[in-house]
mmCIF entry with sequence, helices, sheets and N, C-alpha, C, O atoms, coordinates in Angstrom:
data_MODEL
# 
_entry.id   MODEL 
# 
_entity.id                         1 
_entity.type                       polymer 
_entity.pdbx_number_of_molecules   1 
# 
_entity_poly.entity_id                      1 
_entity_poly.type                           'polypeptide(L)' 
_entity_poly.nstd_linkage                   no 
_entity_poly.nstd_monomer                   no 
_entity_poly.pdbx_seq_one_letter_code       MANLTSSQMTKLAIALGACFAAYKFAPHPAVKAMALGCAGVIVGRQVPYVQDAL 
_entity_poly.pdbx_seq_one_letter_code_can   MANLTSSQMTKLAIALGACFAAYKFAPHPAVKAMALGCAGVIVGRQVPYVQDAL 
_entity_poly.pdbx_strand_id                 A 
# 
loop_
_entity_poly_seq.entity_id 
_entity_poly_seq.num 
_entity_poly_seq.mon_id 
_entity_poly_seq.hetero 
1 1  MET n 
1 2  ALA n 
1 3  ASN n 
1 4  LEU n 
1 5  THR n 
1 6  SER n 
1 7  SER n 
1 8  GLN n 
1 9  MET n 
1 10 THR n 
1 11 LYS n 
1 12 LEU n 
1 13 ALA n 
1 14 ILE n 
1 15 ALA n 
1 16 LEU n 
1 17 GLY n 
1 18 ALA n 
1 19 CYS n 
1 20 PHE n 
1 21 ALA n 
1 22 ALA n 
1 23 TYR n 
1 24 LYS n 
1 25 PHE n 
1 26 ALA n 
1 27 PRO n 
1 28 HIS n 
1 29 PRO n 
1 30 ALA n 
1 31 VAL n 
1 32 LYS n 
1 33 ALA n 
1 34 MET n 
1 35 ALA n 
1 36 LEU n 
1 37 GLY n 
1 38 CYS n 
1 39 ALA n 
1 40 GLY n 
1 41 VAL n 
1 42 ILE n 
1 43 VAL n 
1 44 GLY n 
1 45 ARG n 
1 46 GLN n 
1 47 VAL n 
1 48 PRO n 
1 49 TYR n 
1 50 VAL n 
1 51 GLN n 
1 52 ASP n 
1 53 ALA n 
1 54 LEU n 
# 
_struct_asym.id          A 
_struct_asym.entity_id   1 
# 
loop_
_struct_conf.conf_type_id 
_struct_conf.id 
_struct_conf.pdbx_PDB_helix_id 
_struct_conf.beg_label_comp_id 
_struct_conf.beg_label_asym_id 
_struct_conf.beg_label_seq_id 
_struct_conf.pdbx_beg_PDB_ins_code 
_struct_conf.end_label_comp_id 
_struct_conf.end_label_asym_id 
_struct_conf.end_label_seq_id 
_struct_conf.pdbx_end_PDB_ins_code 
_struct_conf.beg_auth_comp_id 
_struct_conf.beg_auth_asym_id 
_struct_conf.beg_auth_seq_id 
_struct_conf.end_auth_comp_id 
_struct_conf.end_auth_asym_id 
_struct_conf.end_auth_seq_id 
_struct_conf.pdbx_PDB_helix_class 
_struct_conf.details 
_struct_conf.pdbx_PDB_helix_length 
HELX_P HELX_P1 AA1 SER A 6  ? PHE A 25 ? SER A 6  PHE A 25 1 ? 20 
HELX_P HELX_P2 AA2 PRO A 29 ? GLY A 44 ? PRO A 29 GLY A 44 1 ? 16 
HELX_P HELX_P3 AA3 PRO A 48 ? GLN A 51 ? PRO A 48 GLN A 51 1 ? 4  
# 
_struct_conf_type.id          HELX_P 
_struct_conf_type.criteria    ? 
_struct_conf_type.reference   ? 
# 
loop_
_atom_site.group_PDB 
_atom_site.id 
_atom_site.type_symbol 
_atom_site.label_atom_id 
_atom_site.label_alt_id 
_atom_site.label_comp_id 
_atom_site.label_asym_id 
_atom_site.label_entity_id 
_atom_site.label_seq_id 
_atom_site.pdbx_PDB_ins_code 
_atom_site.Cartn_x 
_atom_site.Cartn_y 
_atom_site.Cartn_z 
_atom_site.occupancy 
_atom_site.B_iso_or_equiv 
_atom_site.pdbx_formal_charge 
_atom_site.auth_seq_id 
_atom_site.auth_comp_id 
_atom_site.auth_asym_id 
_atom_site.auth_atom_id 
_atom_site.pdbx_PDB_model_num 
ATOM 1   N N  . MET A 1 1  ? -5.408 9.213  1.830   1.00 0.00 ? 1  MET A N  1 
ATOM 2   C CA . MET A 1 1  ? -4.151 9.637  2.400   1.00 0.00 ? 1  MET A CA 1 
ATOM 3   C C  . MET A 1 1  ? -4.408 10.630 3.522   1.00 0.00 ? 1  MET A C  1 
ATOM 4   O O  . MET A 1 1  ? -5.488 11.207 3.645   1.00 0.00 ? 1  MET A O  1 
ATOM 5   N N  . ALA A 1 2  ? -3.407 10.800 4.306   1.00 0.00 ? 2  ALA A N  1 
ATOM 6   C CA . ALA A 1 2  ? -3.509 11.732 5.421   1.00 0.00 ? 2  ALA A CA 1 
ATOM 7   C C  . ALA A 1 2  ? -3.556 13.162 4.890   1.00 0.00 ? 2  ALA A C  1 
ATOM 8   O O  . ALA A 1 2  ? -3.290 13.407 3.713   1.00 0.00 ? 2  ALA A O  1 
ATOM 9   N N  . ASN A 1 3  ? -3.893 14.097 5.765   1.00 0.00 ? 3  ASN A N  1 
ATOM 10  C CA . ASN A 1 3  ? -3.878 15.498 5.361   1.00 0.00 ? 3  ASN A CA 1 
ATOM 11  C C  . ASN A 1 3  ? -2.440 15.911 5.066   1.00 0.00 ? 3  ASN A C  1 
ATOM 12  O O  . ASN A 1 3  ? -1.574 15.852 5.940   1.00 0.00 ? 3  ASN A O  1 
ATOM 13  N N  . LEU A 1 4  ? -2.198 16.328 3.832   1.00 0.00 ? 4  LEU A N  1 
ATOM 14  C CA . LEU A 1 4  ? -0.841 16.683 3.422   1.00 0.00 ? 4  LEU A CA 1 
ATOM 15  C C  . LEU A 1 4  ? -0.753 18.173 3.169   1.00 0.00 ? 4  LEU A C  1 
ATOM 16  O O  . LEU A 1 4  ? -1.671 18.783 2.621   1.00 0.00 ? 4  LEU A O  1 
ATOM 17  N N  . THR A 1 5  ? 0.359  18.746 3.573   1.00 0.00 ? 5  THR A N  1 
ATOM 18  C CA . THR A 1 5  ? 0.603  20.144 3.265   1.00 0.00 ? 5  THR A CA 1 
ATOM 19  C C  . THR A 1 5  ? 1.105  20.236 1.827   1.00 0.00 ? 5  THR A C  1 
ATOM 20  O O  . THR A 1 5  ? 1.392  19.219 1.195   1.00 0.00 ? 5  THR A O  1 
ATOM 21  N N  . SER A 1 6  ? 1.205  21.430 1.331   1.00 0.00 ? 6  SER A N  1 
ATOM 22  C CA . SER A 1 6  ? 1.665  21.638 -0.038  1.00 0.00 ? 6  SER A CA 1 
ATOM 23  C C  . SER A 1 6  ? 3.092  21.144 -0.234  1.00 0.00 ? 6  SER A C  1 
ATOM 24  O O  . SER A 1 6  ? 3.403  20.538 -1.260  1.00 0.00 ? 6  SER A O  1 
ATOM 25  N N  . SER A 1 7  ? 3.956  21.396 0.733   1.00 0.00 ? 7  SER A N  1 
ATOM 26  C CA . SER A 1 7  ? 5.344  20.949 0.589   1.00 0.00 ? 7  SER A CA 1 
ATOM 27  C C  . SER A 1 7  ? 5.449  19.424 0.662   1.00 0.00 ? 7  SER A C  1 
ATOM 28  O O  . SER A 1 7  ? 6.268  18.831 -0.041  1.00 0.00 ? 7  SER A O  1 
ATOM 29  N N  . GLN A 1 8  ? 4.635  18.784 1.501   1.00 0.00 ? 8  GLN A N  1 
ATOM 30  C CA . GLN A 1 8  ? 4.639  17.325 1.564   1.00 0.00 ? 8  GLN A CA 1 
ATOM 31  C C  . GLN A 1 8  ? 4.117  16.725 0.261   1.00 0.00 ? 8  GLN A C  1 
ATOM 32  O O  . GLN A 1 8  ? 4.635  15.713 -0.212  1.00 0.00 ? 8  GLN A O  1 
ATOM 33  N N  . MET A 1 9  ? 3.098  17.346 -0.312  1.00 0.00 ? 9  MET A N  1 
ATOM 34  C CA . MET A 1 9  ? 2.542  16.861 -1.571  1.00 0.00 ? 9  MET A CA 1 
ATOM 35  C C  . MET A 1 9  ? 3.564  16.997 -2.696  1.00 0.00 ? 9  MET A C  1 
ATOM 36  O O  . MET A 1 9  ? 3.655  16.130 -3.564  1.00 0.00 ? 9  MET A O  1 
ATOM 37  N N  . THR A 1 10 ? 4.325  18.079 -2.678  1.00 0.00 ? 10 THR A N  1 
ATOM 38  C CA . THR A 1 10 ? 5.364  18.276 -3.697  1.00 0.00 ? 10 THR A CA 1 
ATOM 39  C C  . THR A 1 10 ? 6.436  17.204 -3.585  1.00 0.00 ? 10 THR A C  1 
ATOM 40  O O  . THR A 1 10 ? 6.852  16.640 -4.597  1.00 0.00 ? 10 THR A O  1 
ATOM 41  N N  . LYS A 1 11 ? 6.892  16.914 -2.367  1.00 0.00 ? 11 LYS A N  1 
ATOM 42  C CA . LYS A 1 11 ? 7.901  15.870 -2.156  1.00 0.00 ? 11 LYS A CA 1 
ATOM 43  C C  . LYS A 1 11 ? 7.373  14.509 -2.598  1.00 0.00 ? 11 LYS A C  1 
ATOM 44  O O  . LYS A 1 11 ? 8.100  13.724 -3.206  1.00 0.00 ? 11 LYS A O  1 
ATOM 45  N N  . LEU A 1 12 ? 6.117  14.233 -2.293  1.00 0.00 ? 12 LEU A N  1 
ATOM 46  C CA . LEU A 1 12 ? 5.502  12.978 -2.684  1.00 0.00 ? 12 LEU A CA 1 
ATOM 47  C C  . LEU A 1 12 ? 5.412  12.865 -4.199  1.00 0.00 ? 12 LEU A C  1 
ATOM 48  O O  . LEU A 1 12 ? 5.693  11.807 -4.761  1.00 0.00 ? 12 LEU A O  1 
ATOM 49  N N  . ALA A 1 13 ? 5.027  13.935 -4.854  1.00 0.00 ? 13 ALA A N  1 
ATOM 50  C CA . ALA A 1 13 ? 4.910  13.923 -6.312  1.00 0.00 ? 13 ALA A CA 1 
ATOM 51  C C  . ALA A 1 13 ? 6.266  13.727 -6.981  1.00 0.00 ? 13 ALA A C  1 
ATOM 52  O O  . ALA A 1 13 ? 6.362  12.998 -7.968  1.00 0.00 ? 13 ALA A O  1 
ATOM 53  N N  . ILE A 1 14 ? 7.303  14.354 -6.468  1.00 0.00 ? 14 ILE A N  1 
ATOM 54  C CA . ILE A 1 14 ? 8.639  14.191 -7.046  1.00 0.00 ? 14 ILE A CA 1 
ATOM 55  C C  . ILE A 1 14 ? 9.125  12.751 -6.873  1.00 0.00 ? 14 ILE A C  1 
ATOM 56  O O  . ILE A 1 14 ? 9.660  12.155 -7.808  1.00 0.00 ? 14 ILE A O  1 
ATOM 57  N N  . ALA A 1 15 ? 8.939  12.204 -5.690  1.00 0.00 ? 15 ALA A N  1 
ATOM 58  C CA . ALA A 1 15 ? 9.380  10.831 -5.433  1.00 0.00 ? 15 ALA A CA 1 
ATOM 59  C C  . ALA A 1 15 ? 8.632  9.831  -6.312  1.00 0.00 ? 15 ALA A C  1 
ATOM 60  O O  . ALA A 1 15 ? 9.245  8.931  -6.886  1.00 0.00 ? 15 ALA A O  1 
ATOM 61  N N  . LEU A 1 16 ? 7.315  9.981  -6.420  1.00 0.00 ? 16 LEU A N  1 
ATOM 62  C CA . LEU A 1 16 ? 6.540  9.061  -7.246  1.00 0.00 ? 16 LEU A CA 1 
ATOM 63  C C  . LEU A 1 16 ? 6.828  9.280  -8.729  1.00 0.00 ? 16 LEU A C  1 
ATOM 64  O O  . LEU A 1 16 ? 6.776  8.334  -9.514  1.00 0.00 ? 16 LEU A O  1 
ATOM 65  N N  . GLY A 1 17 ? 7.129  10.509 -9.115  1.00 0.00 ? 17 GLY A N  1 
ATOM 66  C CA . GLY A 1 17 ? 7.506  10.781 -10.505 1.00 0.00 ? 17 GLY A CA 1 
ATOM 67  C C  . GLY A 1 17 ? 8.810  10.092 -10.869 1.00 0.00 ? 17 GLY A C  1 
ATOM 68  O O  . GLY A 1 17 ? 8.945  9.556  -11.969 1.00 0.00 ? 17 GLY A O  1 
ATOM 69  N N  . ALA A 1 18 ? 9.768  10.102 -9.955  1.00 0.00 ? 18 ALA A N  1 
ATOM 70  C CA . ALA A 1 18 ? 11.035 9.408  -10.197 1.00 0.00 ? 18 ALA A CA 1 
ATOM 71  C C  . ALA A 1 18 ? 10.819 7.900  -10.304 1.00 0.00 ? 18 ALA A C  1 
ATOM 72  O O  . ALA A 1 18 ? 11.435 7.240  -11.141 1.00 0.00 ? 18 ALA A O  1 
ATOM 73  N N  . CYS A 1 19 ? 9.953  7.360  -9.464  1.00 0.00 ? 19 CYS A N  1 
ATOM 74  C CA . CYS A 1 19 ? 9.648  5.926  -9.539  1.00 0.00 ? 19 CYS A CA 1 
ATOM 75  C C  . CYS A 1 19 ? 8.947  5.582  -10.848 1.00 0.00 ? 19 CYS A C  1 
ATOM 76  O O  . CYS A 1 19 ? 9.237  4.554  -11.458 1.00 0.00 ? 19 CYS A O  1 
ATOM 77  N N  . PHE A 1 20 ? 8.032  6.433  -11.275 1.00 0.00 ? 20 PHE A N  1 
ATOM 78  C CA . PHE A 1 20 ? 7.337  6.194  -12.537 1.00 0.00 ? 20 PHE A CA 1 
ATOM 79  C C  . PHE A 1 20 ? 8.311  6.251  -13.711 1.00 0.00 ? 20 PHE A C  1 
ATOM 80  O O  . PHE A 1 20 ? 8.232  5.425  -14.620 1.00 0.00 ? 20 PHE A O  1 
ATOM 81  N N  . ALA A 1 21 ? 9.230  7.221  -13.698 1.00 0.00 ? 21 ALA A N  1 
ATOM 82  C CA . ALA A 1 21 ? 10.207 7.328  -14.782 1.00 0.00 ? 21 ALA A CA 1 
ATOM 83  C C  . ALA A 1 21 ? 11.092 6.085  -14.839 1.00 0.00 ? 21 ALA A C  1 
ATOM 84  O O  . ALA A 1 21 ? 11.384 5.579  -15.923 1.00 0.00 ? 21 ALA A O  1 
ATOM 85  N N  . ALA A 1 22 ? 11.518 5.594  -13.680 1.00 0.00 ? 22 ALA A N  1 
ATOM 86  C CA . ALA A 1 22 ? 12.335 4.378  -13.652 1.00 0.00 ? 22 ALA A CA 1 
ATOM 87  C C  . ALA A 1 22 ? 11.541 3.194  -14.190 1.00 0.00 ? 22 ALA A C  1 
ATOM 88  O O  . ALA A 1 22 ? 12.083 2.372  -14.929 1.00 0.00 ? 22 ALA A O  1 
ATOM 89  N N  . TYR A 1 23 ? 10.273 3.099  -13.831 1.00 0.00 ? 23 TYR A N  1 
ATOM 90  C CA . TYR A 1 23 ? 9.433  2.002  -14.309 1.00 0.00 ? 23 TYR A CA 1 
ATOM 91  C C  . TYR A 1 23 ? 9.190  2.105  -15.815 1.00 0.00 ? 23 TYR A C  1 
ATOM 92  O O  . TYR A 1 23 ? 9.251  1.106  -16.532 1.00 0.00 ? 23 TYR A O  1 
ATOM 93  N N  . LYS A 1 24 ? 8.920  3.302  -16.276 1.00 0.00 ? 24 LYS A N  1 
ATOM 94  C CA . LYS A 1 24 ? 8.541  3.509  -17.673 1.00 0.00 ? 24 LYS A CA 1 
ATOM 95  C C  . LYS A 1 24 ? 9.716  3.315  -18.636 1.00 0.00 ? 24 LYS A C  1 
ATOM 96  O O  . LYS A 1 24 ? 9.546  2.727  -19.704 1.00 0.00 ? 24 LYS A O  1 
ATOM 97  N N  . PHE A 1 25 ? 10.889 3.797  -18.272 1.00 0.00 ? 25 PHE A N  1 
ATOM 98  C CA . PHE A 1 25 ? 11.986 3.852  -19.230 1.00 0.00 ? 25 PHE A CA 1 
ATOM 99  C C  . PHE A 1 25 ? 13.095 2.833  -19.004 1.00 0.00 ? 25 PHE A C  1 
ATOM 100 O O  . PHE A 1 25 ? 13.996 2.721  -19.835 1.00 0.00 ? 25 PHE A O  1 
ATOM 101 N N  . ALA A 1 26 ? 13.056 2.094  -17.915 1.00 0.00 ? 26 ALA A N  1 
ATOM 102 C CA . ALA A 1 26 ? 14.101 1.091  -17.671 1.00 0.00 ? 26 ALA A CA 1 
ATOM 103 C C  . ALA A 1 26 ? 13.778 -0.183 -18.459 1.00 0.00 ? 26 ALA A C  1 
ATOM 104 O O  . ALA A 1 26 ? 12.645 -0.664 -18.419 1.00 0.00 ? 26 ALA A O  1 
ATOM 105 N N  . PRO A 1 27 ? 14.758 -0.727 -19.167 1.00 0.00 ? 27 PRO A N  1 
ATOM 106 C CA . PRO A 1 27 ? 14.488 -1.937 -19.946 1.00 0.00 ? 27 PRO A CA 1 
ATOM 107 C C  . PRO A 1 27 ? 14.554 -3.224 -19.113 1.00 0.00 ? 27 PRO A C  1 
ATOM 108 O O  . PRO A 1 27 ? 14.024 -4.254 -19.531 1.00 0.00 ? 27 PRO A O  1 
ATOM 109 N N  . HIS A 1 28 ? 15.189 -3.176 -17.956 1.00 0.00 ? 28 HIS A N  1 
ATOM 110 C CA . HIS A 1 28 ? 15.401 -4.385 -17.165 1.00 0.00 ? 28 HIS A CA 1 
ATOM 111 C C  . HIS A 1 28 ? 14.224 -4.621 -16.218 1.00 0.00 ? 28 HIS A C  1 
ATOM 112 O O  . HIS A 1 28 ? 13.799 -3.701 -15.519 1.00 0.00 ? 28 HIS A O  1 
ATOM 113 N N  . PRO A 1 29 ? 13.696 -5.845 -16.188 1.00 0.00 ? 29 PRO A N  1 
ATOM 114 C CA . PRO A 1 29 ? 12.551 -6.146 -15.314 1.00 0.00 ? 29 PRO A CA 1 
ATOM 115 C C  . PRO A 1 29 ? 12.836 -5.932 -13.824 1.00 0.00 ? 29 PRO A C  1 
ATOM 116 O O  . PRO A 1 29 ? 11.931 -5.573 -13.071 1.00 0.00 ? 29 PRO A O  1 
ATOM 117 N N  . ALA A 1 30 ? 14.074 -6.147 -13.395 1.00 0.00 ? 30 ALA A N  1 
ATOM 118 C CA . ALA A 1 30 ? 14.399 -5.960 -11.975 1.00 0.00 ? 30 ALA A CA 1 
ATOM 119 C C  . ALA A 1 30 ? 14.280 -4.491 -11.583 1.00 0.00 ? 30 ALA A C  1 
ATOM 120 O O  . ALA A 1 30 ? 13.860 -4.180 -10.469 1.00 0.00 ? 30 ALA A O  1 
ATOM 121 N N  . VAL A 1 31 ? 14.643 -3.596 -12.482 1.00 0.00 ? 31 VAL A N  1 
ATOM 122 C CA . VAL A 1 31 ? 14.517 -2.165 -12.201 1.00 0.00 ? 31 VAL A CA 1 
ATOM 123 C C  . VAL A 1 31 ? 13.045 -1.776 -12.122 1.00 0.00 ? 31 VAL A C  1 
ATOM 124 O O  . VAL A 1 31 ? 12.663 -0.959 -11.284 1.00 0.00 ? 31 VAL A O  1 
ATOM 125 N N  . LYS A 1 32 ? 12.221 -2.356 -12.986 1.00 0.00 ? 32 LYS A N  1 
ATOM 126 C CA . LYS A 1 32 ? 10.782 -2.084 -12.934 1.00 0.00 ? 32 LYS A CA 1 
ATOM 127 C C  . LYS A 1 32 ? 10.186 -2.571 -11.612 1.00 0.00 ? 32 LYS A C  1 
ATOM 128 O O  . LYS A 1 32 ? 9.353  -1.888 -11.016 1.00 0.00 ? 32 LYS A O  1 
ATOM 129 N N  . ALA A 1 33 ? 10.611 -3.749 -11.158 1.00 0.00 ? 33 ALA A N  1 
ATOM 130 C CA . ALA A 1 33 ? 10.126 -4.281 -9.882  1.00 0.00 ? 33 ALA A CA 1 
ATOM 131 C C  . ALA A 1 33 ? 10.566 -3.397 -8.723  1.00 0.00 ? 33 ALA A C  1 
ATOM 132 O O  . ALA A 1 33 ? 9.793  -3.161 -7.793  1.00 0.00 ? 33 ALA A O  1 
ATOM 133 N N  . MET A 1 34 ? 11.798 -2.908 -8.772  1.00 0.00 ? 34 MET A N  1 
ATOM 134 C CA . MET A 1 34 ? 12.300 -2.013 -7.722  1.00 0.00 ? 34 MET A CA 1 
ATOM 135 C C  . MET A 1 34 ? 11.495 -0.730 -7.686  1.00 0.00 ? 34 MET A C  1 
ATOM 136 O O  . MET A 1 34 ? 11.156 -0.239 -6.610  1.00 0.00 ? 34 MET A O  1 
ATOM 137 N N  . ALA A 1 35 ? 11.186 -0.183 -8.851  1.00 0.00 ? 35 ALA A N  1 
ATOM 138 C CA . ALA A 1 35 ? 10.425 1.066  -8.911  1.00 0.00 ? 35 ALA A CA 1 
ATOM 139 C C  . ALA A 1 35 ? 9.024  0.882  -8.328  1.00 0.00 ? 35 ALA A C  1 
ATOM 140 O O  . ALA A 1 35 ? 8.532  1.747  -7.603  1.00 0.00 ? 35 ALA A O  1 
ATOM 141 N N  . LEU A 1 36 ? 8.382  -0.244 -8.643  1.00 0.00 ? 36 LEU A N  1 
ATOM 142 C CA . LEU A 1 36 ? 7.047  -0.503 -8.089  1.00 0.00 ? 36 LEU A CA 1 
ATOM 143 C C  . LEU A 1 36 ? 7.102  -0.710 -6.580  1.00 0.00 ? 36 LEU A C  1 
ATOM 144 O O  . LEU A 1 36 ? 6.233  -0.226 -5.855  1.00 0.00 ? 36 LEU A O  1 
ATOM 145 N N  . GLY A 1 37 ? 8.104  -1.418 -6.109  1.00 0.00 ? 37 GLY A N  1 
ATOM 146 C CA . GLY A 1 37 ? 8.250  -1.632 -4.668  1.00 0.00 ? 37 GLY A CA 1 
ATOM 147 C C  . GLY A 1 37 ? 8.513  -0.334 -3.930  1.00 0.00 ? 37 GLY A C  1 
ATOM 148 O O  . GLY A 1 37 ? 7.938  -0.082 -2.870  1.00 0.00 ? 37 GLY A O  1 
ATOM 149 N N  . CYS A 1 38 ? 9.373  0.479  -4.489  1.00 0.00 ? 38 CYS A N  1 
ATOM 150 C CA . CYS A 1 38 ? 9.710  1.767  -3.877  1.00 0.00 ? 38 CYS A CA 1 
ATOM 151 C C  . CYS A 1 38 ? 8.476  2.670  -3.837  1.00 0.00 ? 38 CYS A C  1 
ATOM 152 O O  . CYS A 1 38 ? 8.213  3.314  -2.822  1.00 0.00 ? 38 CYS A O  1 
ATOM 153 N N  . ALA A 1 39 ? 7.723  2.718  -4.930  1.00 0.00 ? 39 ALA A N  1 
ATOM 154 C CA . ALA A 1 39 ? 6.510  3.533  -4.966  1.00 0.00 ? 39 ALA A CA 1 
ATOM 155 C C  . ALA A 1 39 ? 5.488  3.025  -3.951  1.00 0.00 ? 39 ALA A C  1 
ATOM 156 O O  . ALA A 1 39 ? 4.787  3.821  -3.326  1.00 0.00 ? 39 ALA A O  1 
ATOM 157 N N  . GLY A 1 40 ? 5.400  1.719  -3.785  1.00 0.00 ? 40 GLY A N  1 
ATOM 158 C CA . GLY A 1 40 ? 4.483  1.157  -2.801  1.00 0.00 ? 40 GLY A CA 1 
ATOM 159 C C  . GLY A 1 40 ? 4.836  1.562  -1.383  1.00 0.00 ? 40 GLY A C  1 
ATOM 160 O O  . GLY A 1 40 ? 3.952  1.859  -0.580  1.00 0.00 ? 40 GLY A O  1 
ATOM 161 N N  . VAL A 1 41 ? 6.115  1.576  -1.075  1.00 0.00 ? 41 VAL A N  1 
ATOM 162 C CA . VAL A 1 41 ? 6.542  1.986  0.262   1.00 0.00 ? 41 VAL A CA 1 
ATOM 163 C C  . VAL A 1 41 ? 6.275  3.481  0.467   1.00 0.00 ? 41 VAL A C  1 
ATOM 164 O O  . VAL A 1 41 ? 5.844  3.897  1.543   1.00 0.00 ? 41 VAL A O  1 
ATOM 165 N N  . ILE A 1 42 ? 6.533  4.286  -0.572  1.00 0.00 ? 42 ILE A N  1 
ATOM 166 C CA . ILE A 1 42 ? 6.291  5.733  -0.461  1.00 0.00 ? 42 ILE A CA 1 
ATOM 167 C C  . ILE A 1 42 ? 4.822  6.001  -0.173  1.00 0.00 ? 42 ILE A C  1 
ATOM 168 O O  . ILE A 1 42 ? 4.496  6.786  0.718   1.00 0.00 ? 42 ILE A O  1 
ATOM 169 N N  . VAL A 1 43 ? 3.943  5.363  -0.912  1.00 0.00 ? 43 VAL A N  1 
ATOM 170 C CA . VAL A 1 43 ? 2.503  5.558  -0.687  1.00 0.00 ? 43 VAL A CA 1 
ATOM 171 C C  . VAL A 1 43 ? 2.097  4.965  0.659   1.00 0.00 ? 43 VAL A C  1 
ATOM 172 O O  . VAL A 1 43 ? 1.293  5.554  1.383   1.00 0.00 ? 43 VAL A O  1 
ATOM 173 N N  . GLY A 1 44 ? 2.646  3.811  0.990   1.00 0.00 ? 44 GLY A N  1 
ATOM 174 C CA . GLY A 1 44 ? 2.317  3.165  2.263   1.00 0.00 ? 44 GLY A CA 1 
ATOM 175 C C  . GLY A 1 44 ? 2.688  4.009  3.469   1.00 0.00 ? 44 GLY A C  1 
ATOM 176 O O  . GLY A 1 44 ? 2.010  3.960  4.495   1.00 0.00 ? 44 GLY A O  1 
ATOM 177 N N  . ARG A 1 45 ? 3.749  4.773  3.356   1.00 0.00 ? 45 ARG A N  1 
ATOM 178 C CA . ARG A 1 45 ? 4.163  5.638  4.465   1.00 0.00 ? 45 ARG A CA 1 
ATOM 179 C C  . ARG A 1 45 ? 3.173  6.785  4.680   1.00 0.00 ? 45 ARG A C  1 
ATOM 180 O O  . ARG A 1 45 ? 3.184  7.407  5.742   1.00 0.00 ? 45 ARG A O  1 
ATOM 181 N N  . GLN A 1 46 ? 2.324  7.076  3.703   1.00 0.00 ? 46 GLN A N  1 
ATOM 182 C CA . GLN A 1 46 ? 1.368  8.166  3.816   1.00 0.00 ? 46 GLN A CA 1 
ATOM 183 C C  . GLN A 1 46 ? -0.008 7.705  4.303   1.00 0.00 ? 46 GLN A C  1 
ATOM 184 O O  . GLN A 1 46 ? -0.795 8.520  4.784   1.00 0.00 ? 46 GLN A O  1 
ATOM 185 N N  . VAL A 1 47 ? -0.303 6.413  4.185   1.00 0.00 ? 47 VAL A N  1 
ATOM 186 C CA . VAL A 1 47 ? -1.602 5.881  4.608   1.00 0.00 ? 47 VAL A CA 1 
ATOM 187 C C  . VAL A 1 47 ? -1.541 5.626  6.115   1.00 0.00 ? 47 VAL A C  1 
ATOM 188 O O  . VAL A 1 47 ? -0.665 4.892  6.570   1.00 0.00 ? 47 VAL A O  1 
ATOM 189 N N  . PRO A 1 48 ? -2.440 6.207  6.892   1.00 0.00 ? 48 PRO A N  1 
ATOM 190 C CA . PRO A 1 48 ? -2.335 6.137  8.355   1.00 0.00 ? 48 PRO A CA 1 
ATOM 191 C C  . PRO A 1 48 ? -2.274 4.728  8.935   1.00 0.00 ? 48 PRO A C  1 
ATOM 192 O O  . PRO A 1 48 ? -1.432 4.469  9.795   1.00 0.00 ? 48 PRO A O  1 
ATOM 193 N N  . TYR A 1 49 ? -3.125 3.816  8.502   1.00 0.00 ? 49 TYR A N  1 
ATOM 194 C CA . TYR A 1 49 ? -3.137 2.485  9.109   1.00 0.00 ? 49 TYR A CA 1 
ATOM 195 C C  . TYR A 1 49 ? -1.992 1.620  8.636   1.00 0.00 ? 49 TYR A C  1 
ATOM 196 O O  . TYR A 1 49 ? -1.681 0.634  9.304   1.00 0.00 ? 49 TYR A O  1 
ATOM 197 N N  . VAL A 1 50 ? -1.345 1.928  7.527   1.00 0.00 ? 50 VAL A N  1 
ATOM 198 C CA . VAL A 1 50 ? -0.156 1.214  7.088   1.00 0.00 ? 50 VAL A CA 1 
ATOM 199 C C  . VAL A 1 50 ? 1.091  1.851  7.685   1.00 0.00 ? 50 VAL A C  1 
ATOM 200 O O  . VAL A 1 50 ? 2.077  1.165  7.955   1.00 0.00 ? 50 VAL A O  1 
ATOM 201 N N  . GLN A 1 51 ? 1.046  3.161  7.889   1.00 0.00 ? 51 GLN A N  1 
ATOM 202 C CA . GLN A 1 51 ? 2.181  3.908  8.414   1.00 0.00 ? 51 GLN A CA 1 
ATOM 203 C C  . GLN A 1 51 ? 2.621  3.358  9.779   1.00 0.00 ? 51 GLN A C  1 
ATOM 204 O O  . GLN A 1 51 ? 3.816  3.319  10.070  1.00 0.00 ? 51 GLN A O  1 
ATOM 205 N N  . ASP A 1 52 ? 1.685  2.942  10.597  1.00 0.00 ? 52 ASP A N  1 
ATOM 206 C CA . ASP A 1 52 ? 2.015  2.393  11.919  1.00 0.00 ? 52 ASP A CA 1 
ATOM 207 C C  . ASP A 1 52 ? 2.781  1.080  11.810  1.00 0.00 ? 52 ASP A C  1 
ATOM 208 O O  . ASP A 1 52 ? 3.637  0.793  12.648  1.00 0.00 ? 52 ASP A O  1 
ATOM 209 N N  . ALA A 1 53 ? 2.485  0.280  10.789  1.00 0.00 ? 53 ALA A N  1 
ATOM 210 C CA . ALA A 1 53 ? 3.144  -0.998 10.609  1.00 0.00 ? 53 ALA A CA 1 
ATOM 211 C C  . ALA A 1 53 ? 4.550  -0.841 10.042  1.00 0.00 ? 53 ALA A C  1 
ATOM 212 O O  . ALA A 1 53 ? 5.409  -1.691 10.272  1.00 0.00 ? 53 ALA A O  1 
ATOM 213 N N  . LEU A 1 54 ? 4.791  0.239  9.303   1.00 0.00 ? 54 LEU A N  1 
ATOM 214 C CA . LEU A 1 54 ? 6.117  0.459  8.737   1.00 0.00 ? 54 LEU A CA 1 
ATOM 215 C C  . LEU A 1 54 ? 6.943  1.183  9.755   1.00 0.00 ? 54 LEU A C  1 
ATOM 216 O O  . LEU A 1 54 ? 8.110  1.483  9.503   1.00 0.00 ? 54 LEU A O  1 
# 
């Protein structure tokens, strides 16, 4: 990942934590798929060579 400041890392951790909670505790498969997709986009926005494509 790119060089992240403490505040950026905190925002990233909160967002990924919310996605993990939705994946872990949601009974519906569509919600689990949404959580994985959302987490993928969040991480993808932080990777430099993927960030340019998004």
